[in-house]
NULOTOR-124603 format. One line per field, with one value per residue: x, y, z of N, C-alpha, C, O in turn; residue number from 0; chain. Coordinates in Angstrom, 2 decimals. Example, Ala and Ser with C-alpha at 12.3 -4.5 7.8 and 13.67 -1.06 7.14 Angstrom:
<pts>
n.X: 13.19/12.85
n.Y: -5.69/-2.25
n.Z: 7.80/7.08
ca.X: 12.30/13.67
ca.Y: -4.50/-1.06
ca.Z: 7.80/7.14
c.X: 13.20/12.90
c.Y: -3.30/0.03
c.Z: 7.80/7.87
o.X: 14.24/13.41
o.Y: -3.32/1.14
o.Z: 8.46/8.04
num: 0/1
cadena: A/A
</pts>
This chain:
<pts>
n.X: 0.57/1.18/-1.00/-1.26/0.53/3.02/4.51/3.59/5.93/7.01/6.62/8.47/11.39/10.64/9.61/6.83/5.29/6.17/5.14/2.53/-1.00/-4.11/-7.58/-9.91/-11.92/-10.21/-8.13/-9.40/-10.23/-7.85/-6.75/-8.85/-10.92/-13.89/-14.88/-15.48/-13.63/-11.24/-11.33/-11.34/-8.73/-7.31/-8.75/-7.49/-4.79/-3.06/-2.71/-1.05/-2.23/-3.05/-4.78/-6.52/-8.36/-11.13/-10.94/-9.55/-6.47/-4.68/-1.07/-0.03/2.41/1.98/-0.17/0.60/2.98/1.44/0.13/1.67/2.87/0.45
n.Y: 0.57/2.12/3.81/6.09/8.15/9.84/8.60/8.05/9.22/6.97/4.63/4.74/3.34/0.61/-2.43/-2.82/-4.83/-7.36/-8.94/-9.66/-8.93/-7.48/-7.42/-4.68/-5.61/-7.67/-6.03/-4.29/-6.23/-7.37/-5.05/-4.25/-2.47/-0.87/-1.28/1.16/2.89/1.95/2.75/5.54/5.80/5.16/7.42/9.72/9.09/7.66/5.11/3.07/2.03/-0.44/-0.47/-2.86/-3.40/-1.90/-2.11/-1.76/-2.92/-3.65/-3.57/-5.92/-5.78/-2.69/-2.75/-3.83/-2.02/0.27/-0.60/-0.96/1.65/3.17
n.Z: 5.86/8.63/10.96/13.64/11.66/12.54/15.42/18.95/21.22/23.01/21.21/19.66/17.50/18.03/17.39/15.94/14.67/15.68/17.01/16.06/15.00/16.66/16.97/17.33/19.37/20.96/21.32/23.43/25.11/26.03/27.38/29.25/28.82/27.02/23.63/22.59/24.15/23.08/20.30/20.94/21.77/19.50/18.09/19.55/18.64/20.62/20.35/17.92/14.54/11.91/9.19/7.35/4.49/5.35/8.19/11.48/13.11/15.65/16.44/18.94/20.67/20.84/22.71/24.73/25.76/25.88/28.34/30.14/30.36/31.24
ca.X: 0.60/1.03/-1.52/-0.66/1.96/3.77/4.11/3.96/7.54/7.16/6.40/9.46/12.34/10.22/9.07/5.54/4.82/7.10/4.11/1.43/-2.26/-5.09/-8.77/-10.54/-12.43/-9.16/-7.47/-10.23/-10.37/-6.46/-6.62/-9.92/-11.89/-14.87/-14.64/-15.56/-12.71/-10.18/-11.60/-11.01/-7.47/-6.90/-8.83/-6.41/-3.38/-2.40/-2.57/-1.05/-2.98/-2.88/-6.26/-6.79/-9.51/-11.70/-11.15/-8.23/-5.85/-3.59/-0.18/0.10/2.96/1.50/-0.95/1.52/3.49/0.34/-0.33/2.94/2.87/-0.71
ca.Y: 1.62/2.29/5.00/7.52/8.01/10.15/7.84/8.65/8.78/5.37/3.69/5.08/2.37/-0.71/-3.45/-3.03/-5.73/-8.62/-10.10/-9.67/-7.83/-8.27/-6.90/-3.96/-6.28/-8.50/-5.20/-3.85/-7.36/-7.20/-3.69/-4.21/-1.40/-1.07/-1.16/2.38/3.36/1.43/3.66/6.62/5.80/5.27/8.83/10.54/9.15/6.94/3.79/2.89/0.73/-0.53/-0.54/-3.85/-3.05/-0.64/-2.73/-1.54/-3.83/-2.97/-4.23/-6.71/-5.16/-1.45/-3.05/-4.28/-0.91/1.31/-1.13/-0.49/3.30/3.67
ca.Z: 6.46/10.23/11.41/12.88/10.69/13.51/16.28/20.19/21.67/23.49/20.21/18.58/17.69/18.60/16.00/16.53/14.16/16.10/17.78/15.39/15.35/17.18/16.65/18.53/20.73/21.52/22.40/24.60/26.33/26.88/28.42/30.48/28.28/26.11/22.24/22.34/24.52/22.14/19.46/21.37/21.63/18.14/17.45/20.27/18.27/21.75/19.87/16.50/14.04/10.34/8.15/6.48/4.28/6.23/9.45/12.01/13.72/16.72/17.37/20.33/21.23/21.21/23.69/26.11/26.11/26.48/29.69/31.29/30.43/32.14
c.X: 0.58/0.22/-1.32/0.57/3.20/3.29/4.30/5.22/7.77/7.02/7.76/10.92/12.06/9.34/7.81/4.84/5.33/5.92/2.68/0.16/-3.14/-6.37/-9.02/-10.97/-11.22/-8.30/-8.26/-10.29/-8.87/-6.25/-7.88/-10.91/-12.50/-14.16/-14.53/-14.14/-11.36/-10.16/-11.19/-9.62/-6.88/-7.37/-7.81/-5.21/-2.84/-2.00/-2.03/-1.79/-2.42/-4.63/-6.01/-8.44/-9.88/-11.49/-9.50/-7.61/-4.68/-2.42/-0.06/1.06/2.78/0.79/-0.29/2.21/2.66/-0.01/0.58/3.29/1.66/-0.50
c.Y: 1.75/3.68/4.90/7.58/8.77/9.67/8.37/8.37/7.36/4.55/3.89/3.67/1.02/-1.23/-3.86/-4.36/-7.09/-9.43/-10.38/-8.61/-8.42/-7.08/-5.88/-4.52/-7.11/-7.19/-4.64/-4.75/-7.35/-6.19/-3.48/-3.08/-1.82/-1.02/0.19/3.46/3.16/2.16/4.93/6.66/5.88/6.94/9.94/10.16/8.13/5.54/3.52/1.92/0.63/-0.80/-1.60/-3.72/-1.72/-1.07/-2.04/-2.74/-3.16/-3.92/-4.73/-5.80/-3.74/-1.51/-2.98/-2.96/0.12/0.74/-0.80/0.99/3.80/3.53
c.Z: 7.99/10.33/13.16/12.53/12.06/14.69/17.91/20.51/22.28/22.67/19.41/18.84/18.20/17.48/16.41/15.70/14.54/16.59/17.16/15.77/16.04/16.86/17.77/19.67/21.38/22.18/23.65/25.72/27.00/27.69/29.49/30.29/27.39/24.77/21.98/23.04/23.64/20.88/19.75/21.30/20.58/17.46/18.06/19.56/19.51/21.29/18.52/15.94/12.72/10.28/7.29/5.66/4.64/8.02/9.99/12.71/14.31/16.86/18.72/21.21/21.70/22.65/24.93/26.77/26.76/27.86/30.61/31.33/31.34/33.69
o.X: -0.45/0.75/-1.25/1.54/4.17/2.18/5.23/5.70/8.76/7.24/8.03/11.29/12.93/8.54/7.57/3.82/5.00/5.93/1.85/0.26/-3.18/-6.06/-8.56/-10.61/-11.36/-7.85/-7.73/-10.37/-8.68/-5.58/-7.84/-11.64/-12.18/-12.96/-13.63/-13.77/-10.53/-9.07/-10.63/-9.18/-5.89/-6.69/-7.34/-4.32/-1.77/-1.07/-2.89/-2.09/-1.52/-5.41/-5.24/-9.49/-9.26/-11.88/-8.54/-8.41/-3.91/-2.64/0.02/0.69/3.29/0.98/-0.54/2.12/2.94/-0.47/0.31/3.94/1.83/-1.38
o.Y: 1.26/4.67/3.85/7.07/8.09/9.96/9.16/7.31/6.71/3.42/3.09/3.20/0.32/-0.57/-4.88/-4.85/-8.02/-10.65/-11.15/-7.69/-9.64/-5.94/-6.03/-4.16/-7.18/-7.25/-4.56/-4.42/-7.32/-6.35/-2.66/-2.69/-2.84/-0.74/0.58/4.52/4.06/2.27/5.55/7.64/6.60/7.55/10.86/10.97/7.67/4.92/3.88/0.94/1.37/-1.21/-1.34/-3.95/-0.68/-0.33/-1.84/-3.65/-2.37/-5.02/-3.92/-5.19/-3.41/-0.69/-2.28/-2.74/0.72/1.56/-0.38/1.48/4.73/3.90
o.Z: 8.47/9.82/13.79/13.09/12.39/15.16/18.08/20.13/21.96/23.10/18.51/19.91/18.71/16.82/17.05/16.19/13.81/16.45/17.64/16.59/16.17/16.53/18.90/20.79/22.60/23.32/24.76/26.90/28.22/28.70/30.41/31.21/26.78/24.74/21.23/22.54/23.50/20.31/18.84/20.71/20.51/16.64/17.38/19.81/19.08/21.80/17.73/16.62/12.33/11.13/6.37/6.25/4.40/8.93/9.24/12.90/13.76/17.35/19.64/22.21/22.77/23.55/25.91/27.97/27.80/28.65/31.74/32.25/32.12/34.47
num: 0/1/2/3/4/5/6/7/8/9/10/11/12/13/14/15/16/17/18/19/20/21/22/23/24/25/26/27/28/29/30/31/32/33/34/35/36/37/38/39/40/41/42/43/44/45/46/47/48/49/50/51/52/53/54/55/56/57/58/59/60/61/62/63/64/65/66/67/68/69
cadena: A/A/A/A/A/A/A/A/A/A/A/A/A/A/A/A/A/A/A/A/A/A/A/A/A/A/A/A/A/A/A/A/A/A/A/A/A/A/A/A/A/A/A/A/A/A/A/A/A/A/A/A/A/A/A/A/A/A/A/A/A/A/A/A/A/A/A/A/A/A
</pts>
């Protein structure tokens, strides 16, 4: 299941799984922000993510879109 269930408009009609998933640490490194800030983005529903067991993974495509949007 992809969280949040209701995606931000800029993620609509995009295959978010096309380039795979990354960890929170990898997402922070890609965006140049701390892990805490990545978790903040997840909480604010700015970034979609999936949960595998209890661990969040973020679609790489979503990071690229967010970086371009920012």
